[in-house]
C-alpha positions as CSV (number, residue, x, y, z in Angstrom):
1,M,65.9,133.6,77.4
2,L,63.8,136.6,77.9
3,G,60.2,134.3,77.7
4,K,60.4,132.9,80.8
5,H,59.7,136.3,82.5
6,I,56.0,135.9,81.0
7,N,56.2,132.3,83.0
8,L,57.5,134.3,86.1
9,V,54.5,136.2,85.9
10,R,51.6,133.6,85.6
11,E,53.2,131.9,88.2
12,K,54.2,134.3,90.7
13,Q,51.3,136.5,90.2
14,P,52.0,139.5,91.8
15,L,50.2,142.2,93.3
16,I,50.8,145.6,91.7
17,H,50.0,148.9,93.2
18,N,49.1,151.6,90.7
19,I,48.8,154.9,91.3
20,T,48.4,156.2,88.0
21,N,46.4,158.9,85.8
22,Y,42.4,158.7,86.1
23,V,42.5,158.5,81.8
24,T,44.3,155.0,81.6
25,V,43.3,153.6,85.1
26,N,40.9,150.8,83.6
27,D,43.2,149.7,80.9
28,V,46.5,149.7,83.3
29,A,44.4,147.1,85.7
30,N,43.1,145.2,82.3
31,I,46.5,144.7,81.1
32,I,47.8,143.5,84.2
33,L,45.1,141.2,84.7
34,A,45.7,140.0,81.5
35,I,49.8,139.0,82.0
36,G,48.4,137.2,84.9
37,A,49.2,139.5,87.7
38,S,46.8,141.5,89.8
39,P,46.0,145.1,90.5
40,I,45.0,147.5,92.8
41,M,44.5,151.3,92.7
42,S,45.3,153.9,95.9
43,D,45.7,157.4,95.0
44,E,44.7,158.3,98.7
45,P,47.4,158.9,101.8
46,D,45.6,157.3,103.8
47,D,45.2,154.3,102.2
48,V,48.4,153.8,100.3
49,G,50.6,153.0,103.1
50,E,48.8,149.7,103.9
51,I,47.8,148.9,100.6
52,T,52.0,149.0,99.0
53,S,52.8,147.1,102.0
54,I,50.8,143.9,100.7
55,C,51.8,144.4,97.2
56,N,54.8,143.5,95.9
57,G,55.2,146.5,93.3
58,L,54.4,149.8,93.1
59,N,53.6,151.5,89.8
60,I,54.0,155.4,89.9
61,N,52.5,157.4,87.1
62,I,52.5,161.3,87.1
63,G,49.9,161.9,84.1
64,T,47.2,163.8,86.0
65,L,48.8,165.1,89.6
66,N,46.9,166.5,92.5
67,K,48.2,167.8,95.4
68,R,46.5,164.6,96.8
69,S,48.2,162.2,94.7
70,I,51.9,163.7,95.1
71,E,51.2,163.5,98.3
72,A,50.3,159.5,98.0
73,M,53.8,159.2,95.8
74,F,55.6,159.8,98.2
75,V,53.9,157.8,101.3
76,A,53.6,154.7,99.2
77,G,57.1,155.2,97.4
78,K,59.4,154.9,100.8
79,R,57.1,152.5,102.3
80,A,57.6,150.3,99.3
81,K,61.2,150.9,99.4
82,E,61.2,150.3,103.2
83,L,59.8,146.5,102.2
84,G,62.4,146.0,99.2
85,H,59.0,146.5,96.8
86,V,60.2,147.3,93.3
87,V,59.2,150.9,92.0
88,L,58.7,152.1,88.7
89,L,58.1,155.7,87.9
90,D,56.2,156.7,84.7
91,P,57.2,160.3,84.7
92,V,54.7,161.4,82.0
93,G,55.1,164.9,80.0
94,A,58.2,165.8,82.8
95,G,59.2,168.9,81.2
96,A,55.5,170.1,79.9
97,S,54.9,172.0,83.4
98,S,57.2,173.0,86.5
99,L,54.6,170.9,88.6
100,R,55.3,167.6,86.3
101,T,59.0,168.2,86.2
102,D,59.9,169.0,89.8
103,T,57.4,166.2,91.2
104,A,59.5,163.5,88.7
105,L,62.6,165.1,89.9
106,R,61.8,165.0,93.4
107,I,60.6,161.2,93.3
108,L,64.0,160.7,91.8
109,D,65.6,161.9,94.5
110,E,64.0,160.9,97.5
111,I,62.4,157.4,96.6
112,H,64.8,156.8,93.9
113,P,62.8,154.3,91.9
114,D,64.3,151.2,90.5
115,I,62.6,151.2,87.3
116,I,62.3,154.6,85.3
117,R,59.9,154.1,82.1
118,G,59.2,156.9,79.9
119,N,59.4,158.6,76.2
120,I,63.2,160.2,75.3
121,S,62.1,163.8,76.0
122,E,60.8,162.9,79.6
123,I,64.2,161.0,80.1
124,K,66.3,163.6,78.9
125,T,64.4,166.1,81.1
126,L,65.1,164.2,84.2
127,A,68.6,163.7,83.7
128,L,68.9,167.1,82.7
129,G,66.8,168.3,85.6
130,Q,64.7,170.6,83.0
131,G,63.1,170.4,79.3
132,S,60.5,170.6,77.1
133,T,57.5,168.5,75.6
134,K,55.3,168.7,73.1
135,G,52.5,167.0,76.0
136,V,53.7,163.3,76.4
137,D,54.2,162.7,72.7
138,A,58.5,162.7,72.3
139,D,59.8,165.8,70.3
140,I,60.7,164.3,67.1
141,A,63.9,165.7,67.4
142,D,64.7,163.3,70.2
143,T,63.4,160.3,68.4
144,V,65.7,157.6,68.6
145,T,66.6,156.4,65.2
146,D,69.4,154.4,63.4
147,D,71.6,157.2,63.2
148,N,71.8,158.7,66.8
149,L,71.0,154.9,68.3
150,D,74.9,155.1,69.5
151,S,74.4,158.1,71.6
152,A,71.5,157.4,72.4
153,V,73.0,153.5,73.9
154,A,75.1,156.0,75.8
155,F,72.8,158.2,77.5
156,A,70.6,155.6,78.6
157,K,73.6,153.4,80.5
158,A,75.2,156.6,81.6
159,F,71.5,157.5,83.1
160,S,71.3,154.7,84.6
161,K,74.7,154.5,86.2
162,K,74.3,158.0,87.8
163,T,70.9,157.2,89.3
164,G,70.8,153.4,89.8
165,S,67.7,152.4,87.9
166,V,66.8,150.6,84.7
167,I,66.1,152.8,82.4
168,A,63.4,152.2,79.7
169,I,63.4,154.5,76.8
170,T,60.2,153.6,74.6
171,G,59.5,154.8,71.3
172,A,59.8,153.5,67.8
173,I,63.0,152.1,68.6
174,D,62.9,151.4,72.5
175,L,66.3,151.1,75.0
176,V,65.8,148.9,78.1
177,S,69.3,149.6,79.9
178,D,71.0,149.5,83.0
179,A,74.8,150.6,83.0
180,N,76.4,148.4,81.3
181,T,73.9,146.8,79.2
182,C,71.5,148.3,76.8
183,Y,68.5,146.2,74.8
184,V,67.4,147.3,71.5
185,I,63.9,146.0,71.0
186,R,62.5,146.7,67.6
187,N,58.8,145.3,68.4
188,G,55.6,147.4,67.7
189,H,53.8,148.9,65.4
190,P,53.1,152.7,64.5
191,A,49.1,152.8,65.4
192,M,50.3,151.5,69.0
193,S,50.7,155.8,69.2
194,K,46.9,156.4,68.4
195,I,46.1,154.6,71.4
196,T,45.9,156.7,74.7
197,G,48.0,154.8,77.1
198,T,49.5,151.9,75.5
199,G,52.8,153.8,77.8
200,C,50.1,153.9,80.6
201,Q,49.6,150.3,80.1
202,L,53.1,149.2,79.8
203,S,54.2,150.5,82.8
204,G,51.9,148.8,85.1
205,L,53.2,146.0,82.9
206,T,56.5,146.7,83.1
207,C,56.2,146.8,87.0
208,A,54.4,143.4,86.6
209,F,57.5,141.7,85.8
210,A,59.6,143.4,87.4
211,A,58.1,142.3,90.9
212,A,58.0,138.5,89.6
213,S,61.2,138.5,88.7
214,I,62.3,138.8,92.4
215,V,59.1,137.4,94.0
216,T,60.0,134.3,95.8
217,S,56.1,133.2,96.7
218,P,53.1,133.7,95.5
219,V,51.5,137.0,97.7
220,D,49.7,136.0,100.1
221,N,48.5,139.5,101.2
222,N,50.3,139.5,104.5
223,L,50.9,142.9,106.0
224,D,53.6,142.0,108.3
225,D,55.1,139.2,105.7
226,A,57.8,140.8,103.5
227,S,60.2,137.7,103.5
228,S,58.6,137.5,99.7
229,F,60.0,140.5,98.8
230,A,64.1,140.7,97.9
231,M,64.7,144.5,95.5
232,D,67.7,144.6,98.0
233,S,69.0,141.4,96.9
234,C,67.8,141.3,93.0
235,D,70.4,140.5,90.4
236,K,70.3,144.0,88.7
237,S,71.0,142.1,85.3
238,E,67.9,140.2,85.8
239,L,65.5,143.0,86.6
240,T,66.7,145.2,83.5
241,A,65.9,141.3,81.5
242,S,62.9,141.3,83.2
243,V,62.0,145.2,82.1
244,A,63.3,144.6,78.6
245,A,60.7,140.7,78.6
246,A,58.0,143.5,79.5
247,V,58.5,145.7,76.6
248,I,58.9,143.1,74.3
249,T,55.9,141.6,74.8
250,M,54.2,144.4,74.4
251,G,55.3,145.8,71.5
252,L,54.7,141.8,69.8
253,A,51.4,142.2,71.2
254,G,50.6,145.7,69.1
255,E,51.9,143.5,66.0
256,I,49.7,140.6,67.1
257,G,46.5,143.1,67.6
258,Y,47.0,144.9,64.2
259,T,46.9,141.4,62.3
260,H,43.6,140.9,64.0
261,L,41.9,144.5,63.3
262,A,39.1,144.0,60.3
263,P,38.5,146.9,57.8
264,Y,36.1,148.6,59.6
265,E,37.7,148.7,63.1
266,G,39.3,151.2,64.7
267,N,41.7,152.2,67.8
268,S,39.4,151.4,70.0
269,T,39.0,147.9,68.8
270,Y,43.0,147.6,68.4
271,R,43.1,149.1,72.3
272,N,41.5,145.3,73.3
273,R,43.3,143.5,70.6
274,I,46.3,144.4,72.3
275,I,45.3,143.3,75.4
276,D,43.8,139.9,74.2
277,A,47.0,139.2,72.6
278,I,48.1,140.2,76.0
279,Y,46.3,137.7,77.6
280,H,47.4,134.7,75.1
281,M,50.8,135.4,75.1
282,D,53.2,132.1,75.9
283,S,56.8,132.3,76.0
284,E,56.9,130.1,72.7
285,T,55.3,133.2,70.6
286,F,57.5,135.4,72.3
287,E,60.5,133.4,71.8
288,K,59.2,133.3,67.9
289,G,58.4,137.1,67.5
290,A,61.0,138.9,69.8
291,R,62.9,140.9,67.6
292,Y,65.7,142.6,69.9
293,E,69.8,143.2,70.1
294,I,72.1,143.7,73.1
295,K,75.1,146.6,73.1
């Protein structure tokens, strides 16, 4: 049952290092706190090596790149992989500029993230090594629909096999896939697209779920103790399940949060309602509301 992953996050309390974009950094921190994990933010190259060493997972988001943060991503990413920490890449806007595309492709090649989470246009850009997007929103022609679902699932599985990463493609229909299994997820609400940063929040949330699935004890912030991290021996199917659980949790929180809006409230309040719904999420609510199939 996927709902167990909510309990795991709250039991293990993973510490997540986020190199994320400054548009949404506060919301990313708050949603990680809401699920019961702990966030830490650092993008200074001289700081990130030590910071990521005391964490359980690393969330790399390329939404607002600069030369300093790019250097930090590689320092932290390589250190996290040395320690067996889970690493997530959110290739925000890959395809929109050469800098974004090239940086995402370098991270893919040099760091080999355990999870890649983005919209279909961003993921296709990485798969093809080039592409174009409309800002950070998926091109309408690339939207995953019931009509092209089978081909989208096949694409996700193939890209996972090629990279060794769990692939999370989010949109109206979400796909979470490894090389053999794909979760087709139908939770969420259209109004979530009116909030800046729901994708960034989901990446932080996903990294927390994934880290909790491999951490054997609550983080103790001991720089010399990497024994509680076991990415190298992680069961890929469990990692995939944890990512699917995170995506479902976010979508379900969007549904619950929307029902709690008063008629005069809008997207600013909705953002807070989603975080509140994450805070109150439990395995029972999850299992009742989860809408997914496995292909």
